[in-house]
N, C-alpha and C positions, 0 to 999 in steps of 0.2 A: 366646490367650484368645478364646473364643466370645462371642457377644452374646446368648445365649438369655435371660439374666436381667438384662440391662441395664435400669436403672431400678427394679429390685426391691431391697428392703431385707430382709436376712435376719439373724436373730439365732440364734446357736448357743451353748448353755450348755456348760460344760466343754470349751471349744474350744482349750485350750492343749496338749492331748495326746490320744493315742488316736483313737477314732472321731470325737470332736468336732472335732479338728484336721483330720482327713481330710475331714470333711463341710464345714467352713468353707472349706478350700482348694478343694474342688470347686465350691462355690457362687461363690467369688471368681473361679475360672477361667471360669465362665459369665457373668461380667460384673456380678454382684450387688455391691451395697454390703453388706459383711458386718460384723456386730458380734460380737466375741468376748466372751462372758460368762465371766469368769475370777475365781476367788477370789484367785489370786496375781497381782498387777500385774506383777511381774518376769517370771514365766513367760508371762503374757499378752503382754507386750511382745516377748518372744523369739519367740513363735509368730506374732505380727503381722508381724515383720520377715521371718520365713521364708516366710510365705504371700505377702506382697507380692513378694518376690524370685522365688518359684516361679511365680506367676501373672501377674506384670506388672500387677496391679490394685492401685492405691494406695488404693482406697476400703475399707480394712480398719481397724477401730478396736477398742480394748479397753474393755470395760465392767466396772468393779469389781463383783463379785457374789458374795456369800457366801449360798448358799441356805439355810443353817442359821439365818440371822438374818433375822427379818421386817423389821427396820429396814433392813438392807442390800437386801433384795428390793424394798422400796417405794422406797428411794432410787434404785436402779438403774432401776426402771420410770419414775420421774419424769425421770431423765436421758435415757432413750430418747425419752420424750415431748417433751422440750424440744429435742432435737437432730434429730428426724426427723418429718416430717408424716404418715408412714404406716409400717406394718410388713407386709410380704408373707408372711414365713415365720418361724415360731418353732419351733426344734428344742430340746425339753427333753431334752438328752442327759446332762447332768451327773448323776453318781451316786456314792455312797460306801458303804463297808462297814467296820465296826469290829468287832473280836472282843469287846470289853468294853463294857458299858453306860456311856453318857455322856449328859449333858444339854446342850442347846443354850443359848445366852445367854438364850433366852426360857423356859427351864425345861422344854423338851420333849425327849423322847428323841431323841438326835442323828440316828440313821438316819432316823427318821420325819420329823424336821424338814427334813433335807437332801433326801431322796428323794421325799417326798410333799407335805408342807405347803408348803415353800418354792416348788417348781415350780408348784403349783396357785395359790398367791397371786400369783406372778409372772405367770402366764398371765392370771388374772382382771384384773390391773392393766393388761395390755397389750391387752385385747380391743378397746377403742375404736380403737387404732392399727391393729389387724388388720382391723377393719371398714372403716376409711377406705381401705384398699388396694383394696377391692371384690372381693377374692378371697383372703382370708387363709388360710394353711394352718398348722395346729398339728400337729407330729409329736412324739409322746411315746415315748421309748425305754423300753420295758418289758422283759419277759423271759418265756420259757417256763418258767423256774425260779421259778414263782410259786405261792403257796398258803398256807393256814394262818391267814388273817385272821379274828380274832374281835374285834369292836369293843370289847367289854367288857374286853379284855386290853391294848388299846393303852396304852402307857406302860411296861409290863413292869417293874414294881417288884419282882417276885419273881425266880424263876429266869430267867436270860437267855441266849439263844443268838443271837449276832450273825448267823450264817448263816440261822437261821429268820426273824429279823426282816427281813433283806434280802429273802427270798422273800415275806414278808407285804407289804413295801413295793411290790414289783413287782406283786402282785395288786391293791393299791390303785391303782397307776398305771393299770392297765387299767380298773378299775371307774370311776374318776374321769373317764377319757376318755369313757366311754359317758354318764355323767351330764352332762358338758360338751356333748357332741354334741347331747343333747336340748335343752339350753338355747340352743344356737346354731341350732336349726331355724328356717329362714326368714331367717337372716342370712347374709351372704356370707363365712362362715368355716367351714372344715372342721376336723375333729379326728379323728386316727387314732392308733393305737398300733402298735408293732412290736417284734419280738424280733430282735436281731442274732445270736443263737446264742452259743456259748462263744467269747469273743474274748480274745486275749492283750493285755490293757491293764494300767494301773496300779491298777485298781479294788481288787485284793486285796493291795495293798502293805503293809497293816497286819497281815496274817496272821502268826501266830507258831506255833512248835512243830509239831504234827501237821498243822495247817491249812496251814502254809507248805509242807510236804512235798507235801501233796495238790495244792495249786495249782501247785506246780512241775511235777508230773507232768502235770496237766491242760493246762498250757501247751504241752506237746509235741503235743497234739491240737487246740489252739485255732486259730481263724481269725485271720488278720491283721486289724488295724484297718481296712484297706482293704476287705476282704471283709465285715467286720461293718457298715461304713458304707454299703455299696452300696444296701441297701433304704432307709436313711434319706435318702440323696441322691435316690433314685427318687421317694420320697413327697414330698420337698420341692420338686422341680423338674420332674418329668416331666409334660407336658401331659395325658397319658392318664389321670392320676389327680387332676387338678385339682378335680374335683367330688366325689371319693370322701370319704365321712365315716363315722364310727361303725363302722370296720372294724379288724381286727387282722391285721397282715401279718408273714409270715415268708418270706424269700427272694423278695420281690416278688410274693407270692401272698397273697390274702386267705384266712384260715383261721378256723374257728370259735373263739370264746373261751368257755371254760366258766364264766367269771366274769361272768355276765349275769343280773342280778336288779334291776330298777328300784327295788324296795323297799329292798334292801340298799345299792344305790348311793346312794340318797337319804339313808339313815342315815349313810353314810360322809361324804357331802358336808356334812351338817349338823354332824358331829363336827369336820371340818376348819374349817368356818366359825366354830365355837365356839372352837377353838384359836387361829385367826388373830385373833379378837377379844380374846384373852387371858382367856377365861372358863374 
């Protein structure tokens, strides 16, 4: 175990499997205190045990976190605040995809609640801890498979395409990162987004029928979770990008993001604030 991140506190959502688990393990190996944000306590505990055994770092804990529930998000943030005096790194990695339309416990379309609203609210709740670190980093896992966002259609009460809504959520992730970076200007917190590429993970485990066949074929060409997590780990821990903010990364390189419009980003931010307030 190296000591590069000794004294740092890092939180990774969706950390019990796939890229999240790889990222959490890498940060623990660098000496960080790592918090595993997991919806399943059982799977989180199993990942915790594996990471401790693999890294020799005992400072790995499990945080119950269901991003589709605003109550769970706020309770998890309060738990982190009560147990840690600061937070150095927040990796918003968790994501989900469903074929059929469902509502969250808050009455919000489930993919949007899980992939967009929950992570944004969680991040906002943790900003004071990130600021206390003096050098907080926020890494949002987005995608190049993004597009199609029309704010007036959010909710999707008519015709529904799970794949399309997932792409819309990934566009929203990128836009909200830029809106957040503007709000953090002058504060010791950076915010970046990244795309891991096509990765063989459990994200598409709900696929059925033709979608299941398509994803089975795609997995033959997909990256490993280790390859997908490489840029996440780089952005979370490498000293060379400690001050980088408001950038979109692919394979450790900053690339242009076509979803940049402060006016539209502010409209999206306002919509999310309204939803988070239950309006």
